[in-house]
C-alpha positions as CSV (number, residue, x, y, z in Angstrom):
1,M,0.0,0.0,0.0
2,L,2.8,2.5,0.8
3,N,4.3,1.7,-2.5
4,I,1.3,2.9,-4.2
5,I,1.1,6.0,-2.2
6,A,4.7,6.7,-2.9
7,W,4.2,6.3,-6.7
8,I,1.2,8.6,-6.6
9,L,3.2,11.2,-4.7
10,L,6.2,10.9,-7.0
11,G,3.9,11.2,-10.0
12,L,2.2,14.3,-8.7
13,I,5.5,16.0,-7.9
14,A,7.3,15.1,-11.0
15,G,4.3,15.8,-13.2
16,A,3.5,19.2,-11.8
17,I,7.0,20.3,-12.0
18,G,7.4,19.0,-15.4
19,K,4.4,20.8,-16.6
20,A,5.7,24.0,-15.1
21,I,9.0,23.8,-16.7
22,Y,7.8,22.7,-20.0
23,P,6.8,25.7,-22.2
24,G,3.2,26.2,-23.4
25,R,-0.1,24.8,-21.8
26,Q,-0.5,21.3,-21.1
27,G,-4.0,20.2,-20.5
28,G,-5.3,17.7,-18.0
29,G,-6.3,17.8,-14.4
30,I,-4.6,16.1,-11.4
31,F,-4.9,12.6,-12.6
32,A,-3.3,13.4,-15.9
33,T,-0.6,15.1,-14.0
34,I,0.0,12.1,-11.7
35,L,0.1,9.7,-14.8
36,L,2.5,12.0,-16.5
37,G,4.7,12.0,-13.6
38,I,4.6,8.1,-13.1
39,I,5.4,7.7,-17.0
40,G,8.2,10.2,-16.5
41,A,9.6,8.2,-13.7
42,F,9.7,5.2,-15.9
43,V,11.2,7.0,-18.9
44,G,13.8,8.8,-16.7
45,G,14.7,5.5,-14.7
46,T,15.1,3.7,-18.0
47,L,17.3,6.3,-19.5
48,V,19.5,6.5,-16.4
49,T,19.9,2.7,-16.3
50,L,20.8,2.7,-20.1
51,L,23.3,5.4,-19.5
52,Q,24.8,3.6,-16.4
53,T,24.8,0.1,-17.5
54,G,24.5,0.2,-21.3
55,R,21.5,-2.1,-21.2
56,F,17.9,-1.3,-21.8
57,M,15.9,-2.2,-19.0
58,L,12.4,-0.9,-17.9
59,T,13.2,0.6,-14.4
60,G,11.4,3.4,-12.3
61,A,12.7,6.1,-10.4
62,S,12.3,6.2,-6.6
63,L,10.8,8.6,-4.2
64,S,14.2,10.4,-3.4
65,I,15.7,13.7,-4.4
66,P,17.6,12.1,-7.3
67,G,14.6,10.0,-8.3
68,I,12.4,13.1,-8.3
69,F,15.0,14.8,-10.5
70,V,15.1,11.9,-13.0
71,A,11.3,11.6,-13.1
72,I,11.0,15.4,-13.8
73,I,13.4,15.0,-16.8
74,G,11.3,11.9,-17.8
75,A,8.1,13.8,-17.6
76,I,9.5,16.7,-19.8
77,I,10.5,14.1,-22.4
78,A,7.1,12.4,-22.1
79,I,5.3,15.8,-22.8
80,F,7.7,16.5,-25.7
81,I,6.8,13.1,-27.3
82,W,3.2,13.6,-26.6
83,E,3.1,16.9,-28.3
84,Q,4.9,15.6,-31.3
85,F,2.2,12.8,-31.7
86,N,-0.6,15.3,-31.1
87,R,0.6,17.9,-33.8
88,R,0.0,15.3,-36.6
């Protein structure tokens, strides 16, 4: 149960900060922000694992200061990719 709460909290923090940093207006409410942050945690965690080990493994960032930083970067990447698909 605590892991679920930690993921929701990480998603909310990373998604909100990622939306605030990324230029333009991103729609969606609190649930979209949480989902964006959770996706960002997986994107960022996977990229960090790829850079550290050279292997592609789906991993998520943890609820820590470095984990939040990685999740924010992943959320910004996820917003960018989402906007690229929505433009077409």
